mmCIF file as Biopython writes it, N, C-alpha, C and O atoms, coordinates in Angstrom:
data_model
#
loop_
_atom_site.group_PDB
_atom_site.id
_atom_site.type_symbol
_atom_site.label_atom_id
_atom_site.label_alt_id
_atom_site.label_comp_id
_atom_site.label_asym_id
_atom_site.label_entity_id
_atom_site.label_seq_id
_atom_site.pdbx_PDB_ins_code
_atom_site.Cartn_x
_atom_site.Cartn_y
_atom_site.Cartn_z
_atom_site.occupancy
_atom_site.B_iso_or_equiv
_atom_site.auth_seq_id
_atom_site.auth_asym_id
_atom_site.pdbx_PDB_model_num
ATOM 1   N N  . UNK A ? 1  ? 67.268 97.919  63.877 1.0 0.0 1  A 1 
ATOM 2   C CA . UNK A ? 1  ? 68.686 98.191  63.474 1.0 0.0 1  A 1 
ATOM 3   C C  . UNK A ? 1  ? 68.654 99.801  63.230 1.0 0.0 1  A 1 
ATOM 4   O O  . UNK A ? 1  ? 67.708 100.471 62.817 1.0 0.0 1  A 1 
ATOM 5   N N  . UNK A ? 2  ? 69.771 100.166 63.549 1.0 0.0 2  A 1 
ATOM 6   C CA . UNK A ? 2  ? 70.116 101.647 63.325 1.0 0.0 2  A 1 
ATOM 7   C C  . UNK A ? 2  ? 71.445 101.869 62.832 1.0 0.0 2  A 1 
ATOM 8   O O  . UNK A ? 2  ? 72.317 101.022 63.027 1.0 0.0 2  A 1 
ATOM 9   N N  . UNK A ? 3  ? 71.688 102.990 62.176 1.0 0.0 3  A 1 
ATOM 10  C CA . UNK A ? 3  ? 72.958 103.216 61.695 1.0 0.0 3  A 1 
ATOM 11  C C  . UNK A ? 3  ? 74.119 103.144 62.747 1.0 0.0 3  A 1 
ATOM 12  O O  . UNK A ? 3  ? 75.224 102.641 62.541 1.0 0.0 3  A 1 
ATOM 13  N N  . UNK A ? 4  ? 73.658 103.769 63.986 1.0 0.0 4  A 1 
ATOM 14  C CA . UNK A ? 4  ? 74.649 103.695 65.177 1.0 0.0 4  A 1 
ATOM 15  C C  . UNK A ? 4  ? 74.991 102.222 65.608 1.0 0.0 4  A 1 
ATOM 16  O O  . UNK A ? 4  ? 76.135 101.957 65.977 1.0 0.0 4  A 1 
ATOM 17  N N  . UNK A ? 5  ? 74.067 101.318 65.566 1.0 0.0 5  A 1 
ATOM 18  C CA . UNK A ? 5  ? 74.333 99.973  65.929 1.0 0.0 5  A 1 
ATOM 19  C C  . UNK A ? 5  ? 75.284 99.315  64.914 1.0 0.0 5  A 1 
ATOM 20  O O  . UNK A ? 5  ? 76.168 98.561  65.319 1.0 0.0 5  A 1 
ATOM 21  N N  . UNK A ? 6  ? 75.120 99.590  63.563 1.0 0.0 6  A 1 
ATOM 22  C CA . UNK A ? 6  ? 76.066 99.146  62.705 1.0 0.0 6  A 1 
ATOM 23  C C  . UNK A ? 6  ? 77.410 99.741  62.730 1.0 0.0 6  A 1 
ATOM 24  O O  . UNK A ? 6  ? 78.402 99.050  62.497 1.0 0.0 6  A 1 
ATOM 25  N N  . UNK A ? 7  ? 77.483 100.968 62.997 1.0 0.0 7  A 1 
ATOM 26  C CA . UNK A ? 7  ? 78.972 101.519 63.096 1.0 0.0 7  A 1 
ATOM 27  C C  . UNK A ? 7  ? 79.441 101.048 64.307 1.0 0.0 7  A 1 
ATOM 28  O O  . UNK A ? 7  ? 80.669 100.960 64.309 1.0 0.0 7  A 1 
ATOM 29  N N  . UNK A ? 8  ? 78.895 100.704 65.365 1.0 0.0 8  A 1 
ATOM 30  C CA . UNK A ? 8  ? 79.408 99.986  66.533 1.0 0.0 8  A 1 
ATOM 31  C C  . UNK A ? 8  ? 79.917 98.448  66.299 1.0 0.0 8  A 1 
ATOM 32  O O  . UNK A ? 8  ? 80.901 97.971  66.865 1.0 0.0 8  A 1 
ATOM 33  N N  . UNK A ? 9  ? 79.117 97.780  65.408 1.0 0.0 9  A 1 
ATOM 34  C CA . UNK A ? 9  ? 79.390 96.425  65.258 1.0 0.0 9  A 1 
ATOM 35  C C  . UNK A ? 9  ? 80.637 95.942  64.381 1.0 0.0 9  A 1 
ATOM 36  O O  . UNK A ? 9  ? 80.826 96.415  63.261 1.0 0.0 9  A 1 
ATOM 37  N N  . UNK A ? 10 ? 81.408 95.059  64.897 1.0 0.0 10 A 1 
ATOM 38  C CA . UNK A ? 10 ? 82.425 94.434  64.112 1.0 0.0 10 A 1 
ATOM 39  C C  . UNK A ? 10 ? 81.928 93.272  63.380 1.0 0.0 10 A 1 
ATOM 40  O O  . UNK A ? 10 ? 82.416 92.985  62.287 1.0 0.0 10 A 1 
ATOM 41  N N  . UNK A ? 11 ? 80.942 92.547  63.933 1.0 0.0 11 A 1 
ATOM 42  C CA . UNK A ? 11 ? 80.345 91.321  63.280 1.0 0.0 11 A 1 
ATOM 43  C C  . UNK A ? 11 ? 78.930 91.340  63.294 1.0 0.0 11 A 1 
ATOM 44  O O  . UNK A ? 11 ? 78.372 91.400  64.390 1.0 0.0 11 A 1 
ATOM 45  N N  . UNK A ? 12 ? 78.165 91.291  62.114 1.0 0.0 12 A 1 
ATOM 46  C CA . UNK A ? 12 ? 76.751 91.290  62.080 1.0 0.0 12 A 1 
ATOM 47  C C  . UNK A ? 12 ? 76.200 90.026  61.765 1.0 0.0 12 A 1 
ATOM 48  O O  . UNK A ? 12 ? 76.593 89.471  60.739 1.0 0.0 12 A 1 
ATOM 49  N N  . UNK A ? 13 ? 75.358 89.484  62.477 1.0 0.0 13 A 1 
ATOM 50  C CA . UNK A ? 13 ? 74.854 88.136  62.235 1.0 0.0 13 A 1 
ATOM 51  C C  . UNK A ? 13 ? 73.383 88.188  61.721 1.0 0.0 13 A 1 
ATOM 52  O O  . UNK A ? 13 ? 72.572 88.838  62.381 1.0 0.0 13 A 1 
ATOM 53  N N  . UNK A ? 14 ? 72.993 87.561  60.612 1.0 0.0 14 A 1 
ATOM 54  C CA . UNK A ? 14 ? 71.875 87.434  60.147 1.0 0.0 14 A 1 
ATOM 55  C C  . UNK A ? 14 ? 71.431 85.953  60.013 1.0 0.0 14 A 1 
ATOM 56  O O  . UNK A ? 14 ? 72.236 85.021  60.026 1.0 0.0 14 A 1 
ATOM 57  N N  . UNK A ? 15 ? 70.073 85.805  59.883 1.0 0.0 15 A 1 
ATOM 58  C CA . UNK A ? 15 ? 69.657 84.377  59.874 1.0 0.0 15 A 1 
ATOM 59  C C  . UNK A ? 15 ? 69.599 83.803  58.411 1.0 0.0 15 A 1 
ATOM 60  O O  . UNK A ? 15 ? 69.882 82.628  58.174 1.0 0.0 15 A 1 
ATOM 61  N N  . UNK A ? 16 ? 69.265 84.582  57.572 1.0 0.0 16 A 1 
ATOM 62  C CA . UNK A ? 16 ? 69.344 84.028  56.126 1.0 0.0 16 A 1 
ATOM 63  C C  . UNK A ? 16 ? 69.603 85.180  55.163 1.0 0.0 16 A 1 
ATOM 64  O O  . UNK A ? 16 ? 69.392 86.363  55.429 1.0 0.0 16 A 1 
ATOM 65  N N  . UNK A ? 17 ? 70.111 84.675  53.942 1.0 0.0 17 A 1 
ATOM 66  C CA . UNK A ? 17 ? 70.441 85.580  52.879 1.0 0.0 17 A 1 
ATOM 67  C C  . UNK A ? 17 ? 69.522 86.777  52.600 1.0 0.0 17 A 1 
ATOM 68  O O  . UNK A ? 17 ? 70.002 87.851  52.236 1.0 0.0 17 A 1 
ATOM 69  N N  . UNK A ? 18 ? 68.259 86.605  52.763 1.0 0.0 18 A 1 
ATOM 70  C CA . UNK A ? 18 ? 67.234 87.604  52.567 1.0 0.0 18 A 1 
ATOM 71  C C  . UNK A ? 18 ? 67.442 88.722  53.574 1.0 0.0 18 A 1 
ATOM 72  O O  . UNK A ? 18 ? 67.292 89.894  53.228 1.0 0.0 18 A 1 
ATOM 73  N N  . UNK A ? 19 ? 67.764 88.407  54.741 1.0 0.0 19 A 1 
ATOM 74  C CA . UNK A ? 19 ? 68.101 89.343  55.838 1.0 0.0 19 A 1 
ATOM 75  C C  . UNK A ? 19 ? 69.230 90.228  55.315 1.0 0.0 19 A 1 
ATOM 76  O O  . UNK A ? 19 ? 69.116 91.452  55.239 1.0 0.0 19 A 1 
ATOM 77  N N  . UNK A ? 20 ? 70.346 89.539  54.951 1.0 0.0 20 A 1 
ATOM 78  C CA . UNK A ? 20 ? 71.553 90.291  54.496 1.0 0.0 20 A 1 
ATOM 79  C C  . UNK A ? 20 ? 71.199 91.273  53.343 1.0 0.0 20 A 1 
ATOM 80  O O  . UNK A ? 20 ? 71.598 92.438  53.334 1.0 0.0 20 A 1 
ATOM 81  N N  . UNK A ? 21 ? 70.493 90.774  52.459 1.0 0.0 21 A 1 
ATOM 82  C CA . UNK A ? 21 ? 69.933 91.414  51.292 1.0 0.0 21 A 1 
ATOM 83  C C  . UNK A ? 21 ? 69.215 92.902  51.792 1.0 0.0 21 A 1 
ATOM 84  O O  . UNK A ? 21 ? 69.598 94.014  51.430 1.0 0.0 21 A 1 
ATOM 85  N N  . UNK A ? 22 ? 68.151 92.633  52.657 1.0 0.0 22 A 1 
ATOM 86  C CA . UNK A ? 22 ? 67.393 93.680  53.324 1.0 0.0 22 A 1 
ATOM 87  C C  . UNK A ? 22 ? 68.427 94.771  53.986 1.0 0.0 22 A 1 
ATOM 88  O O  . UNK A ? 22 ? 68.369 95.986  53.794 1.0 0.0 22 A 1 
ATOM 89  N N  . UNK A ? 23 ? 69.317 94.132  54.748 1.0 0.0 23 A 1 
ATOM 90  C CA . UNK A ? 23 ? 70.326 95.064  55.552 1.0 0.0 23 A 1 
ATOM 91  C C  . UNK A ? 23 ? 71.175 95.843  54.473 1.0 0.0 23 A 1 
ATOM 92  O O  . UNK A ? 23 ? 71.438 97.007  54.776 1.0 0.0 23 A 1 
ATOM 93  N N  . UNK A ? 24 ? 71.625 95.399  53.312 1.0 0.0 24 A 1 
ATOM 94  C CA . UNK A ? 24 ? 72.361 96.110  52.329 1.0 0.0 24 A 1 
ATOM 95  C C  . UNK A ? 24 ? 71.523 97.123  51.730 1.0 0.0 24 A 1 
ATOM 96  O O  . UNK A ? 24 ? 71.903 98.272  51.502 1.0 0.0 24 A 1 
ATOM 97  N N  . UNK A ? 25 ? 70.128 96.569  51.430 1.0 0.0 25 A 1 
ATOM 98  C CA . UNK A ? 25 ? 69.301 97.529  50.791 1.0 0.0 25 A 1 
ATOM 99  C C  . UNK A ? 25 ? 69.052 98.897  51.640 1.0 0.0 25 A 1 
ATOM 100 O O  . UNK A ? 25 ? 69.076 100.017 51.131 1.0 0.0 25 A 1 
ATOM 101 N N  . UNK A ? 26 ? 68.841 98.661  52.830 1.0 0.0 26 A 1 
ATOM 102 C CA . UNK A ? 26 ? 68.351 99.718  53.793 1.0 0.0 26 A 1 
ATOM 103 C C  . UNK A ? 26 ? 69.606 100.505 54.341 1.0 0.0 26 A 1 
ATOM 104 O O  . UNK A ? 26 ? 69.468 101.708 54.564 1.0 0.0 26 A 1 
ATOM 105 N N  . UNK A ? 27 ? 70.778 99.917  54.563 1.0 0.0 27 A 1 
ATOM 106 C CA . UNK A ? 27 ? 71.841 100.579 55.353 1.0 0.0 27 A 1 
ATOM 107 C C  . UNK A ? 27 ? 73.136 100.353 54.484 1.0 0.0 27 A 1 
ATOM 108 O O  . UNK A ? 27 ? 74.196 100.260 55.102 1.0 0.0 27 A 1 
ATOM 109 N N  . UNK A ? 28 ? 73.150 100.271 53.338 1.0 0.0 28 A 1 
ATOM 110 C CA . UNK A ? 28 ? 74.389 99.990  52.587 1.0 0.0 28 A 1 
ATOM 111 C C  . UNK A ? 28 ? 75.529 101.111 53.003 1.0 0.0 28 A 1 
ATOM 112 O O  . UNK A ? 28 ? 76.714 100.816 53.152 1.0 0.0 28 A 1 
ATOM 113 N N  . UNK A ? 29 ? 75.072 102.247 53.145 1.0 0.0 29 A 1 
ATOM 114 C CA . UNK A ? 29 ? 76.144 103.315 53.490 1.0 0.0 29 A 1 
ATOM 115 C C  . UNK A ? 29 ? 76.722 103.088 54.850 1.0 0.0 29 A 1 
ATOM 116 O O  . UNK A ? 29 ? 77.785 103.612 55.183 1.0 0.0 29 A 1 
ATOM 117 N N  . UNK A ? 30 ? 76.032 102.312 55.635 1.0 0.0 30 A 1 
ATOM 118 C CA . UNK A ? 30 ? 76.478 102.229 57.027 1.0 0.0 30 A 1 
ATOM 119 C C  . UNK A ? 30 ? 77.317 100.668 57.160 1.0 0.0 30 A 1 
ATOM 120 O O  . UNK A ? 30 ? 78.033 100.413 58.129 1.0 0.0 30 A 1 
ATOM 121 N N  . UNK A ? 31 ? 77.136 99.903  56.257 1.0 0.0 31 A 1 
ATOM 122 C CA . UNK A ? 31 ? 77.876 98.732  56.271 1.0 0.0 31 A 1 
ATOM 123 C C  . UNK A ? 31 ? 79.151 98.812  55.698 1.0 0.0 31 A 1 
ATOM 124 O O  . UNK A ? 31 ? 79.108 98.841  54.468 1.0 0.0 31 A 1 
ATOM 125 N N  . UNK A ? 32 ? 80.313 98.858  56.205 1.0 0.0 32 A 1 
ATOM 126 C CA . UNK A ? 32 ? 81.413 99.165  55.582 1.0 0.0 32 A 1 
ATOM 127 C C  . UNK A ? 32 ? 82.526 98.131  55.897 1.0 0.0 32 A 1 
ATOM 128 O O  . UNK A ? 32 ? 82.892 97.471  54.924 1.0 0.0 32 A 1 
ATOM 129 N N  . UNK A ? 33 ? 83.037 97.912  56.903 1.0 0.0 33 A 1 
ATOM 130 C CA . UNK A ? 33 ? 84.263 96.966  57.271 1.0 0.0 33 A 1 
ATOM 131 C C  . UNK A ? 33 ? 83.576 95.820  58.234 1.0 0.0 33 A 1 
ATOM 132 O O  . UNK A ? 33 ? 84.256 94.902  58.694 1.0 0.0 33 A 1 
ATOM 133 N N  . UNK A ? 34 ? 82.321 95.939  58.470 1.0 0.0 34 A 1 
ATOM 134 C CA . UNK A ? 34 ? 81.899 94.876  59.354 1.0 0.0 34 A 1 
ATOM 135 C C  . UNK A ? 34 ? 81.896 93.500  58.517 1.0 0.0 34 A 1 
ATOM 136 O O  . UNK A ? 34 ? 81.684 93.450  57.305 1.0 0.0 34 A 1 
ATOM 137 N N  . UNK A ? 35 ? 82.158 92.403  59.331 1.0 0.0 35 A 1 
ATOM 138 C CA . UNK A ? 35 ? 81.981 91.030  58.821 1.0 0.0 35 A 1 
ATOM 139 C C  . UNK A ? 35 ? 80.420 90.739  58.817 1.0 0.0 35 A 1 
ATOM 140 O O  . UNK A ? 35 ? 79.795 91.072  59.824 1.0 0.0 35 A 1 
ATOM 141 N N  . UNK A ? 36 ? 79.802 90.193  57.853 1.0 0.0 36 A 1 
ATOM 142 C CA . UNK A ? 36 ? 78.280 89.886  57.836 1.0 0.0 36 A 1 
ATOM 143 C C  . UNK A ? 36 ? 78.440 88.165  57.712 1.0 0.0 36 A 1 
ATOM 144 O O  . UNK A ? 36 ? 79.048 87.550  56.835 1.0 0.0 36 A 1 
ATOM 145 N N  . UNK A ? 37 ? 77.751 87.653  58.791 1.0 0.0 37 A 1 
ATOM 146 C CA . UNK A ? 37 ? 77.624 86.155  58.808 1.0 0.0 37 A 1 
ATOM 147 C C  . UNK A ? 37 ? 76.357 85.849  58.438 1.0 0.0 37 A 1 
ATOM 148 O O  . UNK A ? 37 ? 75.463 86.465  59.018 1.0 0.0 37 A 1 
ATOM 149 N N  . UNK A ? 38 ? 76.022 84.946  57.510 1.0 0.0 38 A 1 
ATOM 150 C CA . UNK A ? 38 ? 74.664 84.377  57.338 1.0 0.0 38 A 1 
ATOM 151 C C  . UNK A ? 38 ? 74.726 83.107  57.898 1.0 0.0 38 A 1 
ATOM 152 O O  . UNK A ? 38 ? 75.500 82.258  57.457 1.0 0.0 38 A 1 
ATOM 153 N N  . UNK A ? 39 ? 73.877 82.875  58.959 1.0 0.0 39 A 1 
ATOM 154 C CA . UNK A ? 39 ? 73.873 81.570  59.815 1.0 0.0 39 A 1 
ATOM 155 C C  . UNK A ? 39 ? 73.129 80.502  59.141 1.0 0.0 39 A 1 
ATOM 156 O O  . UNK A ? 39 ? 73.365 79.352  59.513 1.0 0.0 39 A 1 
ATOM 157 N N  . UNK A ? 40 ? 72.254 80.695  58.194 1.0 0.0 40 A 1 
ATOM 158 C CA . UNK A ? 40 ? 71.559 79.775  57.414 1.0 0.0 40 A 1 
ATOM 159 C C  . UNK A ? 40 ? 70.360 79.156  58.174 1.0 0.0 40 A 1 
ATOM 160 O O  . UNK A ? 40 ? 70.109 77.957  58.058 1.0 0.0 40 A 1 
ATOM 161 N N  . UNK A ? 41 ? 69.658 79.939  58.911 1.0 0.0 41 A 1 
ATOM 162 C CA . UNK A ? 41 ? 68.548 79.471  59.763 1.0 0.0 41 A 1 
ATOM 163 C C  . UNK A ? 41 ? 67.389 80.214  59.119 1.0 0.0 41 A 1 
ATOM 164 O O  . UNK A ? 41 ? 67.397 81.432  58.944 1.0 0.0 41 A 1 
ATOM 165 N N  . UNK A ? 42 ? 66.388 79.405  58.775 1.0 0.0 42 A 1 
ATOM 166 C CA . UNK A ? 42 ? 65.093 79.868  58.361 1.0 0.0 42 A 1 
ATOM 167 C C  . UNK A ? 42 ? 64.418 80.838  59.343 1.0 0.0 42 A 1 
ATOM 168 O O  . UNK A ? 42 ? 64.485 80.645  60.557 1.0 0.0 42 A 1 
ATOM 169 N N  . UNK A ? 43 ? 63.757 81.900  58.800 1.0 0.0 43 A 1 
ATOM 170 C CA . UNK A ? 43 ? 63.046 82.735  59.796 1.0 0.0 43 A 1 
ATOM 171 C C  . UNK A ? 43 ? 61.597 82.361  59.933 1.0 0.0 43 A 1 
ATOM 172 O O  . UNK A ? 43 ? 60.641 83.029  59.540 1.0 0.0 43 A 1 
ATOM 173 N N  . UNK A ? 44 ? 61.566 81.109  60.596 1.0 0.0 44 A 1 
ATOM 174 C CA . UNK A ? 44 ? 60.113 80.786  61.040 1.0 0.0 44 A 1 
ATOM 175 C C  . UNK A ? 44 ? 60.004 80.228  62.363 1.0 0.0 44 A 1 
ATOM 176 O O  . UNK A ? 44 ? 59.258 79.307  62.693 1.0 0.0 44 A 1 
ATOM 177 N N  . UNK A ? 45 ? 60.840 80.886  63.120 1.0 0.0 45 A 1 
ATOM 178 C CA . UNK A ? 45 ? 60.868 80.767  64.572 1.0 0.0 45 A 1 
ATOM 179 C C  . UNK A ? 45 ? 60.170 81.886  65.373 1.0 0.0 45 A 1 
ATOM 180 O O  . UNK A ? 45 ? 60.289 83.059  65.017 1.0 0.0 45 A 1 
ATOM 181 N N  . UNK A ? 46 ? 59.446 81.535  66.447 1.0 0.0 46 A 1 
ATOM 182 C CA . UNK A ? 46 ? 58.971 82.593  67.313 1.0 0.0 46 A 1 
ATOM 183 C C  . UNK A ? 46 ? 60.010 83.274  68.190 1.0 0.0 46 A 1 
ATOM 184 O O  . UNK A ? 46 ? 60.987 82.603  68.521 1.0 0.0 46 A 1 
ATOM 185 N N  . UNK A ? 47 ? 59.907 84.530  68.601 1.0 0.0 47 A 1 
ATOM 186 C CA . UNK A ? 47 ? 60.873 85.139  69.440 1.0 0.0 47 A 1 
ATOM 187 C C  . UNK A ? 47 ? 61.161 84.327  70.714 1.0 0.0 47 A 1 
ATOM 188 O O  . UNK A ? 47 ? 60.317 83.938  71.521 1.0 0.0 47 A 1 
ATOM 189 N N  . UNK A ? 48 ? 62.404 84.148  70.759 1.0 0.0 48 A 1 
ATOM 190 C CA . UNK A ? 48 ? 63.103 83.506  71.780 1.0 0.0 48 A 1 
ATOM 191 C C  . UNK A ? 48 ? 62.813 81.917  71.950 1.0 0.0 48 A 1 
ATOM 192 O O  . UNK A ? 48 ? 63.030 81.251  72.962 1.0 0.0 48 A 1 
ATOM 193 N N  . UNK A ? 49 ? 62.330 81.517  70.847 1.0 0.0 49 A 1 
ATOM 194 C CA . UNK A ? 49 ? 62.139 80.014  70.671 1.0 0.0 49 A 1 
ATOM 195 C C  . UNK A ? 49 ? 63.434 79.278  71.281 1.0 0.0 49 A 1 
ATOM 196 O O  . UNK A ? 49 ? 64.595 79.543  70.966 1.0 0.0 49 A 1 
ATOM 197 N N  . UNK A ? 50 ? 63.033 78.328  72.190 1.0 0.0 50 A 1 
ATOM 198 C CA . UNK A ? 50 ? 64.304 77.668  72.741 1.0 0.0 50 A 1 
ATOM 199 C C  . UNK A ? 50 ? 65.039 77.014  71.647 1.0 0.0 50 A 1 
ATOM 200 O O  . UNK A ? 50 ? 66.267 77.007  71.734 1.0 0.0 50 A 1 
ATOM 201 N N  . UNK A ? 51 ? 64.494 76.480  70.664 1.0 0.0 51 A 1 
ATOM 202 C CA . UNK A ? 51 ? 65.184 75.876  69.518 1.0 0.0 51 A 1 
ATOM 203 C C  . UNK A ? 51 ? 66.006 76.768  68.689 1.0 0.0 51 A 1 
ATOM 204 O O  . UNK A ? 51 ? 67.044 76.406  68.134 1.0 0.0 51 A 1 
ATOM 205 N N  . UNK A ? 52 ? 65.476 78.010  68.622 1.0 0.0 52 A 1 
ATOM 206 C CA . UNK A ? 52 ? 66.274 78.948  67.921 1.0 0.0 52 A 1 
ATOM 207 C C  . UNK A ? 52 ? 67.635 79.431  68.597 1.0 0.0 52 A 1 
ATOM 208 O O  . UNK A ? 52 ? 68.714 79.681  68.059 1.0 0.0 52 A 1 
ATOM 209 N N  . UNK A ? 53 ? 67.228 79.493  70.061 1.0 0.0 53 A 1 
ATOM 210 C CA . UNK A ? 53 ? 68.351 79.848  70.928 1.0 0.0 53 A 1 
ATOM 211 C C  . UNK A ? 53 ? 69.362 78.857  70.879 1.0 0.0 53 A 1 
ATOM 212 O O  . UNK A ? 53 ? 70.523 79.240  70.734 1.0 0.0 53 A 1 
ATOM 213 N N  . UNK A ? 54 ? 69.108 77.605  70.978 1.0 0.0 54 A 1 
ATOM 214 C CA . UNK A ? 54 ? 70.094 76.558  70.965 1.0 0.0 54 A 1 
ATOM 215 C C  . UNK A ? 54 ? 70.793 76.685  69.441 1.0 0.0 54 A 1 
ATOM 216 O O  . UNK A ? 54 ? 72.008 76.519  69.333 1.0 0.0 54 A 1 
ATOM 217 N N  . UNK A ? 55 ? 70.048 76.956  68.393 1.0 0.0 55 A 1 
ATOM 218 C CA . UNK A ? 55 ? 70.873 77.139  67.166 1.0 0.0 55 A 1 
ATOM 219 C C  . UNK A ? 55 ? 71.819 78.267  67.271 1.0 0.0 55 A 1 
ATOM 220 O O  . UNK A ? 55 ? 72.958 78.075  66.845 1.0 0.0 55 A 1 
ATOM 221 N N  . UNK A ? 56 ? 71.515 79.421  67.777 1.0 0.0 56 A 1 
ATOM 222 C CA . UNK A ? 56 ? 72.279 80.512  67.959 1.0 0.0 56 A 1 
ATOM 223 C C  . UNK A ? 56 ? 73.553 80.111  68.838 1.0 0.0 56 A 1 
ATOM 224 O O  . UNK A ? 56 ? 74.679 80.509  68.540 1.0 0.0 56 A 1 
ATOM 225 N N  . UNK A ? 57 ? 73.315 79.356  69.861 1.0 0.0 57 A 1 
ATOM 226 C CA . UNK A ? 57 ? 74.488 78.916  70.821 1.0 0.0 57 A 1 
ATOM 227 C C  . UNK A ? 57 ? 75.393 78.134  70.118 1.0 0.0 57 A 1 
ATOM 228 O O  . UNK A ? 57 ? 76.590 78.188  70.400 1.0 0.0 57 A 1 
ATOM 229 N N  . UNK A ? 58 ? 74.888 77.274  69.068 1.0 0.0 58 A 1 
ATOM 230 C CA . UNK A ? 58 ? 75.743 76.391  68.338 1.0 0.0 58 A 1 
ATOM 231 C C  . UNK A ? 58 ? 76.405 77.128  67.229 1.0 0.0 58 A 1 
ATOM 232 O O  . UNK A ? 58 ? 77.587 76.921  66.954 1.0 0.0 58 A 1 
ATOM 233 N N  . UNK A ? 59 ? 75.643 78.015  66.563 1.0 0.0 59 A 1 
ATOM 234 C CA . UNK A ? 59 ? 76.335 78.543  65.292 1.0 0.0 59 A 1 
ATOM 235 C C  . UNK A ? 59 ? 77.225 79.726  65.479 1.0 0.0 59 A 1 
ATOM 236 O O  . UNK A ? 59 ? 78.227 79.900  64.786 1.0 0.0 59 A 1 
ATOM 237 N N  . UNK A ? 60 ? 76.836 80.552  66.447 1.0 0.0 60 A 1 
ATOM 238 C CA . UNK A ? 60 ? 77.631 81.998  66.670 1.0 0.0 60 A 1 
ATOM 239 C C  . UNK A ? 60 ? 78.993 81.851  67.107 1.0 0.0 60 A 1 
ATOM 240 O O  . UNK A ? 60 ? 79.884 82.419  66.475 1.0 0.0 60 A 1 
ATOM 241 N N  . UNK A ? 61 ? 79.272 81.103  68.187 1.0 0.0 61 A 1 
ATOM 242 C CA . UNK A ? 61 ? 80.519 81.129  68.788 1.0 0.0 61 A 1 
ATOM 243 C C  . UNK A ? 61 ? 81.794 80.791  67.886 1.0 0.0 61 A 1 
ATOM 244 O O  . UNK A ? 61 ? 82.871 81.370  68.027 1.0 0.0 61 A 1 
ATOM 245 N N  . UNK A ? 62 ? 81.571 79.868  67.020 1.0 0.0 62 A 1 
ATOM 246 C CA . UNK A ? 62 ? 82.820 79.786  66.139 1.0 0.0 62 A 1 
ATOM 247 C C  . UNK A ? 62 ? 83.233 81.035  65.261 1.0 0.0 62 A 1 
ATOM 248 O O  . UNK A ? 62 ? 84.376 81.098  64.809 1.0 0.0 62 A 1 
ATOM 249 N N  . UNK A ? 63 ? 82.404 81.922  65.046 1.0 0.0 63 A 1 
ATOM 250 C CA . UNK A ? 63 ? 82.612 83.218  64.301 1.0 0.0 63 A 1 
ATOM 251 C C  . UNK A ? 63 ? 83.073 84.118  65.263 1.0 0.0 63 A 1 
ATOM 252 O O  . UNK A ? 63 ? 83.487 85.193  64.827 1.0 0.0 63 A 1 
ATOM 253 N N  . UNK A ? 64 ? 83.097 83.945  66.401 1.0 0.0 64 A 1 
ATOM 254 C CA . UNK A ? 64 ? 83.576 85.001  67.481 1.0 0.0 64 A 1 
ATOM 255 C C  . UNK A ? 64 ? 84.813 84.472  68.076 1.0 0.0 64 A 1 
ATOM 256 O O  . UNK A ? 64 ? 85.368 85.138  68.951 1.0 0.0 64 A 1 
ATOM 257 N N  . UNK A ? 65 ? 85.364 83.211  67.650 1.0 0.0 65 A 1 
ATOM 258 C CA . UNK A ? 65 ? 86.571 82.704  68.159 1.0 0.0 65 A 1 
ATOM 259 C C  . UNK A ? 65 ? 86.526 82.107  69.503 1.0 0.0 65 A 1 
ATOM 260 O O  . UNK A ? 65 ? 87.522 82.058  70.224 1.0 0.0 65 A 1 
ATOM 261 N N  . UNK A ? 66 ? 85.099 81.547  69.918 1.0 0.0 66 A 1 
ATOM 262 C CA . UNK A ? 66 ? 84.853 81.114  71.116 1.0 0.0 66 A 1 
ATOM 263 C C  . UNK A ? 66 ? 84.566 79.401  70.837 1.0 0.0 66 A 1 
ATOM 264 O O  . UNK A ? 66 ? 83.970 78.918  69.874 1.0 0.0 66 A 1 
ATOM 265 N N  . UNK A ? 67 ? 85.089 78.787  71.814 1.0 0.0 67 A 1 
ATOM 266 C CA . UNK A ? 67 ? 84.873 77.197  71.695 1.0 0.0 67 A 1 
ATOM 267 C C  . UNK A ? 67 ? 83.439 76.885  72.450 1.0 0.0 67 A 1 
ATOM 268 O O  . UNK A ? 67 ? 82.839 75.843  72.184 1.0 0.0 67 A 1 
ATOM 269 N N  . UNK A ? 68 ? 83.035 77.619  73.186 1.0 0.0 68 A 1 
ATOM 270 C CA . UNK A ? 68 ? 81.678 77.384  73.993 1.0 0.0 68 A 1 
ATOM 271 C C  . UNK A ? 68 ? 80.503 78.055  73.434 1.0 0.0 68 A 1 
ATOM 272 O O  . UNK A ? 68 ? 80.514 78.515  72.292 1.0 0.0 68 A 1 
ATOM 273 N N  . UNK A ? 69 ? 79.529 78.119  74.185 1.0 0.0 69 A 1 
ATOM 274 C CA . UNK A ? 69 ? 78.366 78.863  73.976 1.0 0.0 69 A 1 
ATOM 275 C C  . UNK A ? 69 ? 78.456 80.292  74.234 1.0 0.0 69 A 1 
ATOM 276 O O  . UNK A ? 69 ? 79.321 80.744  74.984 1.0 0.0 69 A 1 
ATOM 277 N N  . UNK A ? 70 ? 77.601 81.020  73.647 1.0 0.0 70 A 1 
ATOM 278 C CA . UNK A ? 70 ? 77.628 82.469  73.849 1.0 0.0 70 A 1 
ATOM 279 C C  . UNK A ? 70 ? 76.925 82.901  75.212 1.0 0.0 70 A 1 
ATOM 280 O O  . UNK A ? 70 ? 76.866 84.090  75.527 1.0 0.0 70 A 1 
#
């Protein structure tokens, strides 16, 4: 995560509340008008775990106004 990425983003997705808290702690000055969505996914998956990808495909689109998968 970088201040530049945060400035660019309209919506920021985090897996759990702890991630949101860390984001605010480290980048509070850079998180202004962005919507932050906590997906409620525990952070115990390996990178690109197919189960995690399926959860993202299910949980993210409704927050983007999309009916299908991402």
